PDB file of the backbone (N, CA, C, O) and the ligand in Angstrom, with CONECT records:
HET     ZN  A 101       1
ATOM      1  N   MET A   1     -11.598  -6.760 -15.410  1.00  0.00           N
ATOM      2  CA  MET A   1     -12.176  -6.487 -14.112  1.00  0.00           C
ATOM      3  C   MET A   1     -12.621  -5.035 -14.063  1.00  0.00           C
ATOM      4  O   MET A   1     -11.880  -4.127 -14.441  1.00  0.00           O
ATOM      5  N   ASP A   2     -13.821  -4.839 -13.598  1.00  0.00           N
ATOM      6  CA  ASP A   2     -14.361  -3.492 -13.442  1.00  0.00           C
ATOM      7  C   ASP A   2     -13.878  -2.916 -12.114  1.00  0.00           C
ATOM      8  O   ASP A   2     -14.135  -3.485 -11.053  1.00  0.00           O
ATOM      9  N   GLU A   3     -13.188  -1.800 -12.178  1.00  0.00           N
ATOM     10  CA  GLU A   3     -12.692  -1.142 -10.967  1.00  0.00           C
ATOM     11  C   GLU A   3     -13.052   0.329 -11.057  1.00  0.00           C
ATOM     12  O   GLU A   3     -12.876   0.966 -12.096  1.00  0.00           O
ATOM     13  N   ARG A   4     -13.556   0.854  -9.962  1.00  0.00           N
ATOM     14  CA  ARG A   4     -13.905   2.263  -9.934  1.00  0.00           C
ATOM     15  C   ARG A   4     -12.963   2.996  -9.000  1.00  0.00           C
ATOM     16  O   ARG A   4     -12.694   2.531  -7.892  1.00  0.00           O
ATOM     17  N   ARG A   5     -12.455   4.152  -9.447  1.00  0.00           N
ATOM     18  CA  ARG A   5     -11.596   4.987  -8.620  1.00  0.00           C
ATOM     19  C   ARG A   5     -12.463   6.084  -8.015  1.00  0.00           C
ATOM     20  O   ARG A   5     -13.091   6.874  -8.721  1.00  0.00           O
ATOM     21  N   LEU A   6     -12.478   6.105  -6.676  1.00  0.00           N
ATOM     22  CA  LEU A   6     -13.310   7.048  -5.944  1.00  0.00           C
ATOM     23  C   LEU A   6     -12.473   7.693  -4.858  1.00  0.00           C
ATOM     24  O   LEU A   6     -11.309   7.335  -4.680  1.00  0.00           O
ATOM     25  N   ASP A   7     -13.048   8.643  -4.126  1.00  0.00           N
ATOM     26  CA  ASP A   7     -12.286   9.130  -2.979  1.00  0.00           C
ATOM     27  C   ASP A   7     -12.475   8.178  -1.809  1.00  0.00           C
ATOM     28  O   ASP A   7     -13.361   7.324  -1.828  1.00  0.00           O
ATOM     29  N   GLY A   8     -11.633   8.331  -0.789  1.00  0.00           N
ATOM     30  CA  GLY A   8     -11.591   7.391   0.316  1.00  0.00           C
ATOM     31  C   GLY A   8     -12.896   7.249   1.080  1.00  0.00           C
ATOM     32  O   GLY A   8     -13.085   6.272   1.806  1.00  0.00           O
ATOM     33  N   ASN A   9     -13.798   8.207   0.929  1.00  0.00           N
ATOM     34  CA  ASN A   9     -15.089   8.095   1.613  1.00  0.00           C
ATOM     35  C   ASN A   9     -15.902   6.910   1.099  1.00  0.00           C
ATOM     36  O   ASN A   9     -16.847   6.474   1.756  1.00  0.00           O
ATOM     37  N   ALA A  10     -15.541   6.390  -0.068  1.00  0.00           N
ATOM     38  CA  ALA A  10     -16.229   5.218  -0.622  1.00  0.00           C
ATOM     39  C   ALA A  10     -15.982   3.970   0.208  1.00  0.00           C
ATOM     40  O   ALA A  10     -16.672   2.967   0.028  1.00  0.00           O
ATOM     41  N   THR A  11     -15.017   4.010   1.108  1.00  0.00           N
ATOM     42  CA  THR A  11     -14.700   2.851   1.932  1.00  0.00           C
ATOM     43  C   THR A  11     -15.533   2.791   3.211  1.00  0.00           C
ATOM     44  O   THR A  11     -15.394   1.851   3.994  1.00  0.00           O
ATOM     45  N   ALA A  12     -16.395   3.785   3.430  1.00  0.00           N
ATOM     46  CA  ALA A  12     -17.133   3.876   4.696  1.00  0.00           C
ATOM     47  C   ALA A  12     -17.900   2.592   5.002  1.00  0.00           C
ATOM     48  O   ALA A  12     -17.860   2.114   6.136  1.00  0.00           O
ATOM     49  N   GLY A  13     -18.591   2.028   4.026  1.00  0.00           N
ATOM     50  CA  GLY A  13     -19.425   0.847   4.274  1.00  0.00           C
ATOM     51  C   GLY A  13     -18.614  -0.374   4.659  1.00  0.00           C
ATOM     52  O   GLY A  13     -18.883  -1.003   5.683  1.00  0.00           O
ATOM     53  N   VAL A  14     -17.625  -0.716   3.848  1.00  0.00           N
ATOM     54  CA  VAL A  14     -16.863  -1.938   4.118  1.00  0.00           C
ATOM     55  C   VAL A  14     -16.031  -1.795   5.390  1.00  0.00           C
ATOM     56  O   VAL A  14     -15.882  -2.767   6.131  1.00  0.00           O
ATOM     57  N   LEU A  15     -15.489  -0.619   5.661  1.00  0.00           N
ATOM     58  CA  LEU A  15     -14.709  -0.446   6.890  1.00  0.00           C
ATOM     59  C   LEU A  15     -15.610  -0.432   8.125  1.00  0.00           C
ATOM     60  O   LEU A  15     -15.188  -0.854   9.202  1.00  0.00           O
ATOM     61  N   ALA A  16     -16.842   0.047   7.977  1.00  0.00           N
ATOM     62  CA  ALA A  16     -17.776   0.035   9.103  1.00  0.00           C
ATOM     63  C   ALA A  16     -18.181  -1.388   9.479  1.00  0.00           C
ATOM     64  O   ALA A  16     -18.581  -1.646  10.615  1.00  0.00           O
ATOM     65  N   GLU A  17     -18.076  -2.312   8.521  1.00  0.00           N
ATOM     66  CA  GLU A  17     -18.381  -3.708   8.821  1.00  0.00           C
ATOM     67  C   GLU A  17     -17.304  -4.323   9.711  1.00  0.00           C
ATOM     68  O   GLU A  17     -17.567  -5.295  10.419  1.00  0.00           O
ATOM     69  N   ILE A  18     -16.099  -3.768   9.682  1.00  0.00           N
ATOM     70  CA  ILE A  18     -14.983  -4.311  10.449  1.00  0.00           C
ATOM     71  C   ILE A  18     -14.724  -3.508  11.709  1.00  0.00           C
ATOM     72  O   ILE A  18     -14.537  -4.074  12.786  1.00  0.00           O
ATOM     73  N   PHE A  19     -14.714  -2.191  11.576  1.00  0.00           N
ATOM     74  CA  PHE A  19     -14.390  -1.319  12.702  1.00  0.00           C
ATOM     75  C   PHE A  19     -15.667  -0.652  13.209  1.00  0.00           C
ATOM     76  O   PHE A  19     -16.565  -0.327  12.433  1.00  0.00           O
ATOM     77  N   THR A  20     -15.727  -0.459  14.512  1.00  0.00           N
ATOM     78  CA  THR A  20     -16.899   0.221  15.056  1.00  0.00           C
ATOM     79  C   THR A  20     -16.733   1.739  15.041  1.00  0.00           C
ATOM     80  O   THR A  20     -17.708   2.475  15.191  1.00  0.00           O
ATOM     81  N   PHE A  21     -15.505   2.203  14.861  1.00  0.00           N
ATOM     82  CA  PHE A  21     -15.272   3.638  14.751  1.00  0.00           C
ATOM     83  C   PHE A  21     -15.587   4.085  13.319  1.00  0.00           C
ATOM     84  O   PHE A  21     -15.601   3.269  12.396  1.00  0.00           O
ATOM     85  N   GLU A  22     -15.839   5.380  13.144  1.00  0.00           N
ATOM     86  CA  GLU A  22     -15.978   5.948  11.800  1.00  0.00           C
ATOM     87  C   GLU A  22     -14.586   6.010  11.183  1.00  0.00           C
ATOM     88  O   GLU A  22     -13.770   6.853  11.557  1.00  0.00           O
ATOM     89  N   MET A  23     -14.322   5.123  10.248  1.00  0.00           N
ATOM     90  CA  MET A  23     -12.956   4.964   9.752  1.00  0.00           C
ATOM     91  C   MET A  23     -12.548   6.000   8.719  1.00  0.00           C
ATOM     92  O   MET A  23     -11.355   6.250   8.544  1.00  0.00           O
ATOM     93  N   THR A  24     -13.502   6.608   8.031  1.00  0.00           N
ATOM     94  CA  THR A  24     -13.092   7.577   7.011  1.00  0.00           C
ATOM     95  C   THR A  24     -12.518   8.843   7.629  1.00  0.00           C
ATOM     96  O   THR A  24     -11.827   9.606   6.954  1.00  0.00           O
ATOM     97  N   THR A  25     -12.804   9.075   8.925  1.00  0.00           N
ATOM     98  CA  THR A  25     -12.222  10.242   9.595  1.00  0.00           C
ATOM     99  C   THR A  25     -10.978   9.869  10.399  1.00  0.00           C
ATOM    100  O   THR A  25     -10.354  10.739  11.007  1.00  0.00           O
ATOM    101  N   ALA A  26     -10.610   8.590  10.411  1.00  0.00           N
ATOM    102  CA  ALA A  26      -9.369   8.181  11.073  1.00  0.00           C
ATOM    103  C   ALA A  26      -8.188   8.791  10.325  1.00  0.00           C
ATOM    104  O   ALA A  26      -8.174   8.826   9.095  1.00  0.00           O
ATOM    105  N   ARG A  27      -7.205   9.267  11.070  1.00  0.00           N
ATOM    106  CA  ARG A  27      -6.001   9.806  10.442  1.00  0.00           C
ATOM    107  C   ARG A  27      -5.019   8.667  10.217  1.00  0.00           C
ATOM    108  O   ARG A  27      -4.904   7.749  11.028  1.00  0.00           O
ATOM    109  N   THR A  28      -4.327   8.750   9.113  1.00  0.00           N
ATOM    110  CA  THR A  28      -3.371   7.725   8.753  1.00  0.00           C
ATOM    111  C   THR A  28      -2.060   8.367   8.317  1.00  0.00           C
ATOM    112  O   THR A  28      -2.034   9.530   7.912  1.00  0.00           O
ATOM    113  N   ALA A  29      -0.984   7.611   8.401  1.00  0.00           N
ATOM    114  CA  ALA A  29       0.307   8.054   7.883  1.00  0.00           C
ATOM    115  C   ALA A  29       0.827   6.983   6.931  1.00  0.00           C
ATOM    116  O   ALA A  29       0.790   5.792   7.240  1.00  0.00           O
ATOM    117  N   CYS A  30       1.301   7.410   5.793  1.00  0.00           N
ATOM    118  CA  CYS A  30       1.786   6.509   4.748  1.00  0.00           C
ATOM    119  C   CYS A  30       3.180   5.986   5.098  1.00  0.00           C
ATOM    120  O   CYS A  30       4.074   6.756   5.448  1.00  0.00           O
ATOM    121  N   VAL A  31       3.350   4.673   4.998  1.00  0.00           N
ATOM    122  CA  VAL A  31       4.660   4.067   5.243  1.00  0.00           C
ATOM    123  C   VAL A  31       5.685   4.552   4.214  1.00  0.00           C
ATOM    124  O   VAL A  31       6.854   4.742   4.549  1.00  0.00           O
ATOM    125  N   HIS A  32       5.265   4.748   2.993  1.00  0.00           N
ATOM    126  CA  HIS A  32       6.195   5.061   1.905  1.00  0.00           C
ATOM    127  C   HIS A  32       6.668   6.509   1.931  1.00  0.00           C
ATOM    128  O   HIS A  32       7.872   6.761   1.885  1.00  0.00           O
ATOM    129  N   CYS A  33       5.735   7.475   2.006  1.00  0.00           N
ATOM    130  CA  CYS A  33       6.134   8.887   1.881  1.00  0.00           C
ATOM    131  C   CYS A  33       5.929   9.688   3.161  1.00  0.00           C
ATOM    132  O   CYS A  33       6.392  10.824   3.254  1.00  0.00           O
ATOM    133  N   GLY A  34       5.246   9.119   4.148  1.00  0.00           N
ATOM    134  CA  GLY A  34       5.044   9.809   5.414  1.00  0.00           C
ATOM    135  C   GLY A  34       3.880  10.788   5.433  1.00  0.00           C
ATOM    136  O   GLY A  34       3.605  11.391   6.470  1.00  0.00           O
ATOM    137  N   ALA A  35       3.190  10.957   4.311  1.00  0.00           N
ATOM    138  CA  ALA A  35       2.053  11.883   4.268  1.00  0.00           C
ATOM    139  C   ALA A  35       0.989  11.443   5.259  1.00  0.00           C
ATOM    140  O   ALA A  35       0.751  10.250   5.448  1.00  0.00           O
ATOM    141  N   THR A  36       0.351  12.426   5.891  1.00  0.00           N
ATOM    142  CA  THR A  36      -0.716  12.133   6.831  1.00  0.00           C
ATOM    143  C   THR A  36      -2.019  12.744   6.332  1.00  0.00           C
ATOM    144  O   THR A  36      -2.012  13.714   5.573  1.00  0.00           O
ATOM    145  N   GLY A  37      -3.126  12.169   6.763  1.00  0.00           N
ATOM    146  CA  GLY A  37      -4.431  12.689   6.384  1.00  0.00           C
ATOM    147  C   GLY A  37      -5.503  11.695   6.750  1.00  0.00           C
ATOM    148  O   GLY A  37      -5.211  10.577   7.176  1.00  0.00           O
ATOM    149  N   GLU A  38      -6.744  12.103   6.585  1.00  0.00           N
ATOM    150  CA  GLU A  38      -7.862  11.221   6.882  1.00  0.00           C
ATOM    151  C   GLU A  38      -7.995  10.158   5.794  1.00  0.00           C
ATOM    152  O   GLU A  38      -7.667  10.395   4.632  1.00  0.00           O
ATOM    153  N   VAL A  39      -8.480   8.987   6.191  1.00  0.00           N
ATOM    154  CA  VAL A  39      -8.723   7.906   5.230  1.00  0.00           C
ATOM    155  C   VAL A  39      -9.629   8.406   4.104  1.00  0.00           C
ATOM    156  O   VAL A  39      -9.418   8.076   2.936  1.00  0.00           O
ATOM    157  N   GLY A  40     -10.629   9.197   4.460  1.00  0.00           N
ATOM    158  CA  GLY A  40     -11.570   9.700   3.461  1.00  0.00           C
ATOM    159  C   GLY A  40     -10.959  10.643   2.445  1.00  0.00           C
ATOM    160  O   GLY A  40     -11.549  10.888   1.393  1.00  0.00           O
ATOM    161  N   ALA A  41      -9.792  11.172   2.742  1.00  0.00           N
ATOM    162  CA  ALA A  41      -9.116  12.095   1.817  1.00  0.00           C
ATOM    163  C   ALA A  41      -8.138  11.371   0.898  1.00  0.00           C
ATOM    164  O   ALA A  41      -7.497  12.001   0.058  1.00  0.00           O
ATOM    165  N   GLN A  42      -8.018  10.046   1.051  1.00  0.00           N
ATOM    166  CA  GLN A  42      -7.126   9.277   0.186  1.00  0.00           C
ATOM    167  C   GLN A  42      -7.922   8.826  -1.042  1.00  0.00           C
ATOM    168  O   GLN A  42      -9.072   9.228  -1.218  1.00  0.00           O
ATOM    169  N   MET A  43      -7.317   7.998  -1.883  1.00  0.00           N
ATOM    170  CA  MET A  43      -7.992   7.525  -3.086  1.00  0.00           C
ATOM    171  C   MET A  43      -8.425   6.074  -2.869  1.00  0.00           C
ATOM    172  O   MET A  43      -7.662   5.270  -2.335  1.00  0.00           O
ATOM    173  N   ALA A  44      -9.641   5.743  -3.279  1.00  0.00           N
ATOM    174  CA  ALA A  44     -10.160   4.386  -3.114  1.00  0.00           C
ATOM    175  C   ALA A  44     -10.404   3.765  -4.483  1.00  0.00           C
ATOM    176  O   ALA A  44     -10.990   4.385  -5.370  1.00  0.00           O
ATOM    177  N   TYR A  45      -9.942   2.532  -4.633  1.00  0.00           N
ATOM    178  CA  TYR A  45     -10.171   1.761  -5.855  1.00  0.00           C
ATOM    179  C   TYR A  45     -11.057   0.589  -5.467  1.00  0.00           C
ATOM    180  O   TYR A  45     -10.641  -0.291  -4.712  1.00  0.00           O
ATOM    181  N   VAL A  46     -12.271   0.581  -5.982  1.00  0.00           N
ATOM    182  CA  VAL A  46     -13.295  -0.373  -5.559  1.00  0.00           C
ATOM    183  C   VAL A  46     -13.608  -1.310  -6.708  1.00  0.00           C
ATOM    184  O   VAL A  46     -13.933  -0.863  -7.808  1.00  0.00           O
ATOM    185  N   SER A  47     -13.511  -2.626  -6.454  1.00  0.00           N
ATOM    186  CA  SER A  47     -13.872  -3.609  -7.471  1.00  0.00           C
ATOM    187  C   SER A  47     -14.578  -4.768  -6.795  1.00  0.00           C
ATOM    188  O   SER A  47     -14.725  -4.787  -5.573  1.00  0.00           O
ATOM    189  N   GLU A  48     -15.017  -5.741  -7.594  1.00  0.00           N
ATOM    190  CA  GLU A  48     -15.743  -6.872  -7.018  1.00  0.00           C
ATOM    191  C   GLU A  48     -14.857  -7.746  -6.142  1.00  0.00           C
ATOM    192  O   GLU A  48     -15.373  -8.506  -5.322  1.00  0.00           O
ATOM    193  N   ILE A  49     -13.541  -7.661  -6.291  1.00  0.00           N
ATOM    194  CA  ILE A  49     -12.672  -8.501  -5.455  1.00  0.00           C
ATOM    195  C   ILE A  49     -12.198  -7.797  -4.194  1.00  0.00           C
ATOM    196  O   ILE A  49     -11.613  -8.433  -3.317  1.00  0.00           O
ATOM    197  N   GLY A  50     -12.439  -6.496  -4.090  1.00  0.00           N
ATOM    198  CA  GLY A  50     -12.043  -5.810  -2.874  1.00  0.00           C
ATOM    199  C   GLY A  50     -11.847  -4.326  -3.078  1.00  0.00           C
ATOM    200  O   GLY A  50     -12.127  -3.774  -4.142  1.00  0.00           O
ATOM    201  N   THR A  51     -11.356  -3.694  -2.022  1.00  0.00           N
ATOM    202  CA  THR A  51     -11.156  -2.255  -2.001  1.00  0.00           C
ATOM    203  C   THR A  51      -9.714  -1.967  -1.615  1.00  0.00           C
ATOM    204  O   THR A  51      -9.182  -2.560  -0.676  1.00  0.00           O
ATOM    205  N   VAL A  52      -9.087  -1.055  -2.343  1.00  0.00           N
ATOM    206  CA  VAL A  52      -7.739  -0.622  -2.024  1.00  0.00           C
ATOM    207  C   VAL A  52      -7.766   0.880  -1.793  1.00  0.00           C
ATOM    208  O   VAL A  52      -8.231   1.638  -2.644  1.00  0.00           O
ATOM    209  N   VAL A  53      -7.266   1.306  -0.634  1.00  0.00           N
ATOM    210  CA  VAL A  53      -7.109   2.731  -0.345  1.00  0.00           C
ATOM    211  C   VAL A  53      -5.663   3.086  -0.640  1.00  0.00           C
ATOM    212  O   VAL A  53      -4.747   2.493  -0.068  1.00  0.00           O
ATOM    213  N   ARG A  54      -5.451   4.042  -1.523  1.00  0.00           N
ATOM    214  CA  ARG A  54      -4.098   4.452  -1.896  1.00  0.00           C
ATOM    215  C   ARG A  54      -3.807   5.860  -1.405  1.00  0.00           C
ATOM    216  O   ARG A  54      -4.694   6.712  -1.356  1.00  0.00           O
ATOM    217  N   CYS A  55      -2.552   6.090  -1.043  1.00  0.00           N
ATOM    218  CA  CYS A  55      -2.102   7.395  -0.588  1.00  0.00           C
ATOM    219  C   CYS A  55      -2.345   8.445  -1.680  1.00  0.00           C
ATOM    220  O   CYS A  55      -1.990   8.238  -2.841  1.00  0.00           O
ATOM    221  N   ALA A  56      -2.949   9.563  -1.298  1.00  0.00           N
ATOM    222  CA  ALA A  56      -3.227  10.623  -2.259  1.00  0.00           C
ATOM    223  C   ALA A  56      -1.951  11.325  -2.706  1.00  0.00           C
ATOM    224  O   ALA A  56      -1.948  12.005  -3.732  1.00  0.00           O
ATOM    225  N   SER A  57      -0.869  11.171  -1.950  1.00  0.00           N
ATOM    226  CA  SER A  57       0.391  11.831  -2.305  1.00  0.00           C
ATOM    227  C   SER A  57       1.279  10.981  -3.200  1.00  0.00           C
ATOM    228  O   SER A  57       1.848  11.492  -4.164  1.00  0.00           O
ATOM    229  N   CYS A  58       1.411   9.672  -2.894  1.00  0.00           N
ATOM    230  CA  CYS A  58       2.386   8.848  -3.629  1.00  0.00           C
ATOM    231  C   CYS A  58       1.783   7.591  -4.246  1.00  0.00           C
ATOM    232  O   CYS A  58       2.495   6.843  -4.917  1.00  0.00           O
ATOM    233  N   ASN A  59       0.507   7.341  -4.041  1.00  0.00           N
ATOM    234  CA  ASN A  59      -0.202   6.197  -4.618  1.00  0.00           C
ATOM    235  C   ASN A  59       0.136   4.858  -3.959  1.00  0.00           C
ATOM    236  O   ASN A  59      -0.300   3.817  -4.450  1.00  0.00           O
ATOM    237  N   ASN A  60       0.898   4.854  -2.866  1.00  0.00           N
ATOM    238  CA  ASN A  60       1.174   3.628  -2.121  1.00  0.00           C
ATOM    239  C   ASN A  60      -0.138   3.007  -1.637  1.00  0.00           C
ATOM    240  O   ASN A  60      -1.044   3.727  -1.218  1.00  0.00           O
ATOM    241  N   ALA A  61      -0.246   1.677  -1.692  1.00  0.00           N
ATOM    242  CA  ALA A  61      -1.429   0.995  -1.167  1.00  0.00           C
ATOM    243  C   ALA A  61      -1.397   1.041   0.359  1.00  0.00           C
ATOM    244  O   ALA A  61      -0.555   0.398   0.986  1.00  0.00           O
ATOM    245  N   LEU A  62      -2.310   1.799   0.950  1.00  0.00           N
ATOM    246  CA  LEU A  62      -2.372   1.945   2.403  1.00  0.00           C
ATOM    247  C   LEU A  62      -3.144   0.805   3.039  1.00  0.00           C
ATOM    248  O   LEU A  62      -2.662   0.161   3.971  1.00  0.00           O
ATOM    249  N   ILE A  63      -4.339   0.560   2.536  1.00  0.00           N
ATOM    250  CA  ILE A  63      -5.264  -0.419   3.117  1.00  0.00           C
ATOM    251  C   ILE A  63      -5.846  -1.262   1.986  1.00  0.00           C
ATOM    252  O   ILE A  63      -6.268  -0.740   0.954  1.00  0.00           O
ATOM    253  N   ARG A  64      -5.859  -2.563   2.200  1.00  0.00           N
ATOM    254  CA  ARG A  64      -6.522  -3.476   1.263  1.00  0.00           C
ATOM    255  C   ARG A  64      -7.562  -4.263   2.062  1.00  0.00           C
ATOM    256  O   ARG A  64      -7.267  -4.800   3.129  1.00  0.00           O
ATOM    257  N   VAL A  65      -8.769  -4.320   1.532  1.00  0.00           N
ATOM    258  CA  VAL A  65      -9.838  -5.073   2.183  1.00  0.00           C
ATOM    259  C   VAL A  65     -10.483  -5.987   1.153  1.00  0.00           C
ATOM    260  O   VAL A  65     -10.878  -5.542   0.076  1.00  0.00           O
ATOM    261  N   ALA A  66     -10.588  -7.264   1.490  1.00  0.00           N
ATOM    262  CA  ALA A  66     -11.323  -8.208   0.651  1.00  0.00           C
ATOM    263  C   ALA A  66     -12.308  -8.946   1.536  1.00  0.00           C
ATOM    264  O   ALA A  66     -12.031  -9.213   2.705  1.00  0.00           O
ATOM    265  N   ARG A  67     -13.448  -9.268   0.977  1.00  0.00           N
ATOM    266  CA  ARG A  67     -14.493  -9.978   1.717  1.00  0.00           C
ATOM    267  C   ARG A  67     -14.851 -11.253   0.967  1.00  0.00           C
ATOM    268  O   ARG A  67     -15.084 -11.230  -0.241  1.00  0.00           O
ATOM    269  N   GLN A  68     -14.892 -12.352   1.686  1.00  0.00           N
ATOM    270  CA  GLN A  68     -15.270 -13.624   1.073  1.00  0.00           C
ATOM    271  C   GLN A  68     -16.737 -13.582   0.699  1.00  0.00           C
ATOM    272  O   GLN A  68     -17.568 -13.135   1.490  1.00  0.00           O
ATOM    273  N   ASP A  69     -17.063 -14.043  -0.495  1.00  0.00           N
ATOM    274  CA  ASP A  69     -18.428 -13.941  -1.011  1.00  0.00           C
ATOM    275  C   ASP A  69     -19.468 -14.622  -0.132  1.00  0.00           C
ATOM    276  O   ASP A  69     -20.590 -14.129  -0.020  1.00  0.00           O
ATOM    277  N   ASP A  70     -19.121 -15.741   0.493  1.00  0.00           N
ATOM    278  CA  ASP A  70     -20.130 -16.413   1.312  1.00  0.00           C
ATOM    279  C   ASP A  70     -20.246 -15.795   2.706  1.00  0.00           C
ATOM    280  O   ASP A  70     -20.911 -16.343   3.585  1.00  0.00           O
ATOM    281  N   GLY A  71     -19.606 -14.674   2.893  1.00  0.00           N
ATOM    282  CA  GLY A  71     -19.825 -13.848   4.081  1.00  0.00           C
ATOM    283  C   GLY A  71     -19.027 -14.250   5.293  1.00  0.00           C
ATOM    284  O   GLY A  71     -18.539 -15.375   5.404  1.00  0.00           O
ATOM    285  N   GLY A  72     -18.906 -13.302   6.201  1.00  0.00           N
ATOM    286  CA  GLY A  72     -18.348 -13.580   7.509  1.00  0.00           C
ATOM    287  C   GLY A  72     -16.838 -13.602   7.597  1.00  0.00           C
ATOM    288  O   GLY A  72     -16.303 -13.767   8.693  1.00  0.00           O
ATOM    289  N   ARG A  73     -16.124 -13.443   6.492  1.00  0.00           N
ATOM    290  CA  ARG A  73     -14.672 -13.487   6.562  1.00  0.00           C
ATOM    291  C   ARG A  73     -14.089 -12.330   5.754  1.00  0.00           C
ATOM    292  O   ARG A  73     -14.450 -12.105   4.599  1.00  0.00           O
ATOM    293  N   TYR A  74     -13.177 -11.605   6.402  1.00  0.00           N
ATOM    294  CA  TYR A  74     -12.521 -10.476   5.756  1.00  0.00           C
ATOM    295  C   TYR A  74     -11.023 -10.680   5.793  1.00  0.00           C
ATOM    296  O   TYR A  74     -10.487 -11.316   6.701  1.00  0.00           O
ATOM    297  N   TRP A  75     -10.357 -10.132   4.793  1.00  0.00           N
ATOM    298  CA  TRP A  75      -8.902 -10.017   4.813  1.00  0.00           C
ATOM    299  C   TRP A  75      -8.592  -8.540   4.836  1.00  0.00           C
ATOM    300  O   TRP A  75      -9.092  -7.778   4.009  1.00  0.00           O
ATOM    301  N   LEU A  76      -7.773  -8.137   5.777  1.00  0.00           N
ATOM    302  CA  LEU A  76      -7.429  -6.727   5.944  1.00  0.00           C
ATOM    303  C   LEU A  76      -5.913  -6.603   5.960  1.00  0.00           C
ATOM    304  O   LEU A  76      -5.247  -7.185   6.817  1.00  0.00           O
ATOM    305  N   ASP A  77      -5.377  -5.857   5.029  1.00  0.00           N
ATOM    306  CA  ASP A  77      -3.934  -5.640   4.909  1.00  0.00           C
ATOM    307  C   ASP A  77      -3.662  -4.166   5.181  1.00  0.00           C
ATOM    308  O   ASP A  77      -4.059  -3.295   4.406  1.00  0.00           O
ATOM    309  N   LEU A  78      -2.983  -3.898   6.289  1.00  0.00           N
ATOM    310  CA  LEU A  78      -2.692  -2.515   6.697  1.00  0.00           C
ATOM    311  C   LEU A  78      -1.202  -2.190   6.598  1.00  0.00           C
ATOM    312  O   LEU A  78      -0.739  -1.214   7.188  1.00  0.00           O
ATOM    313  N   ARG A  79      -0.458  -2.996   5.860  1.00  0.00           N
ATOM    314  CA  ARG A  79       0.991  -2.799   5.878  1.00  0.00           C
ATOM    315  C   ARG A  79       1.432  -1.485   5.240  1.00  0.00           C
ATOM    316  O   ARG A  79       2.588  -1.093   5.394  1.00  0.00           O
ATOM    317  N   GLY A  80       0.560  -0.809   4.541  1.00  0.00           N
ATOM    318  CA  GLY A  80       0.929   0.475   3.921  1.00  0.00           C
ATOM    319  C   GLY A  80       0.786   1.673   4.830  1.00  0.00           C
ATOM    320  O   GLY A  80       1.127   2.790   4.442  1.00  0.00           O
ATOM    321  N   VAL A  81       0.280   1.456   6.049  1.00  0.00           N
ATOM    322  CA  VAL A  81       0.110   2.583   6.969  1.00  0.00           C
ATOM    323  C   VAL A  81       1.070   2.450   8.150  1.00  0.00           C
ATOM    324  O   VAL A  81       1.322   1.352   8.646  1.00  0.00           O
ATOM    325  N   LYS A  82       1.598   3.593   8.587  1.00  0.00           N
ATOM    326  CA  LYS A  82       2.402   3.600   9.809  1.00  0.00           C
ATOM    327  C   LYS A  82       1.489   3.457  11.009  1.00  0.00           C
ATOM    328  O   LYS A  82       1.800   2.744  11.963  1.00  0.00           O
ATOM    329  N   TYR A  83       0.360   4.142  10.951  1.00  0.00           N
ATOM    330  CA  TYR A  83      -0.611   4.073  12.034  1.00  0.00           C
ATOM    331  C   TYR A  83      -1.978   4.512  11.535  1.00  0.00           C
ATOM    332  O   TYR A  83      -2.106   5.172  10.504  1.00  0.00           O
ATOM    333  N   LEU A  84      -2.984   4.131  12.288  1.00  0.00           N
ATOM    334  CA  LEU A  84      -4.331   4.682  12.150  1.00  0.00           C
ATOM    335  C   LEU A  84      -4.658   5.332  13.479  1.00  0.00           C
ATOM    336  O   LEU A  84      -4.551   4.688  14.522  1.00  0.00           O
ATOM    337  N   GLN A  85      -5.051   6.584  13.464  1.00  0.00           N
ATOM    338  CA  GLN A  85      -5.401   7.302  14.684  1.00  0.00           C
ATOM    339  C   GLN A  85      -6.919   7.464  14.693  1.00  0.00           C
ATOM    340  O   GLN A  85      -7.493   8.178  13.871  1.00  0.00           O
ATOM    341  N   LEU A  86      -7.551   6.780  15.650  1.00  0.00           N
ATOM    342  CA  LEU A  86      -9.012   6.748  15.710  1.00  0.00           C
ATOM    343  C   LEU A  86      -9.493   7.640  16.842  1.00  0.00           C
ATOM    344  O   LEU A  86      -8.877   7.701  17.905  1.00  0.00           O
ATOM    345  N   GLU A  87     -10.582   8.318  16.606  1.00  0.00           N
ATOM    346  CA  GLU A  87     -11.167   9.177  17.634  1.00  0.00           C
ATOM    347  C   GLU A  87     -12.588   8.719  17.903  1.00  0.00           C
ATOM    348  O   GLU A  87     -13.410   8.614  16.993  1.00  0.00           O
ATOM    349  N   GLU A  88     -12.854   8.454  19.152  1.00  0.00           N
ATOM    350  CA  GLU A  88     -14.189   8.025  19.539  1.00  0.00           C
ATOM    351  C   GLU A  88     -15.122   9.227  19.494  1.00  0.00           C
ATOM    352  O   GLU A  88     -14.827  10.271  20.074  1.00  0.00           O
ATOM    353  N   HIS A  89     -16.247   9.077  18.806  1.00  0.00           N
ATOM    354  CA  HIS A  89     -17.240  10.158  18.734  1.00  0.00           C
ATOM    355  C   HIS A  89     -18.361   9.809  19.687  1.00  0.00           C
ATOM    356  O   HIS A  89     -19.130   8.879  19.445  1.00  0.00           O
ATOM    357  N   LEU A  90     -18.450  10.556  20.767  1.00  0.00           N
ATOM    358  CA  LEU A  90     -19.464  10.283  21.778  1.00  0.00           C
ATOM    359  C   LEU A  90     -20.718  11.084  21.540  1.00  0.00           C
ATOM    360  O   LEU A  90     -21.676  10.971  22.305  1.00  0.00           O
TER     361      LEU A  90
HETATM  362 ZN    ZN A 101       2.393   8.098   0.466  1.00  0.00          ZN2+
END
């Protein structure tokens, strides 16, 4: 499987399909180590089966996103984050 390791800003497109907020600037806290930071500052692993955002401090899987090929259905696993703090940009 071809997987590319990028910074968290690589998740902007797929997360924008689900959330209406700019998600790469959302602050997150890691369930495993407690580190906080923007989604865009974490590590993103992108492959044809989905995207995994991993904590830049401890490598815990924060966010997993998979999209069904025939469209319209997403799986979103947020169990690696304590919270996502979103800010509305007006
Ligand atoms: Zn962590």
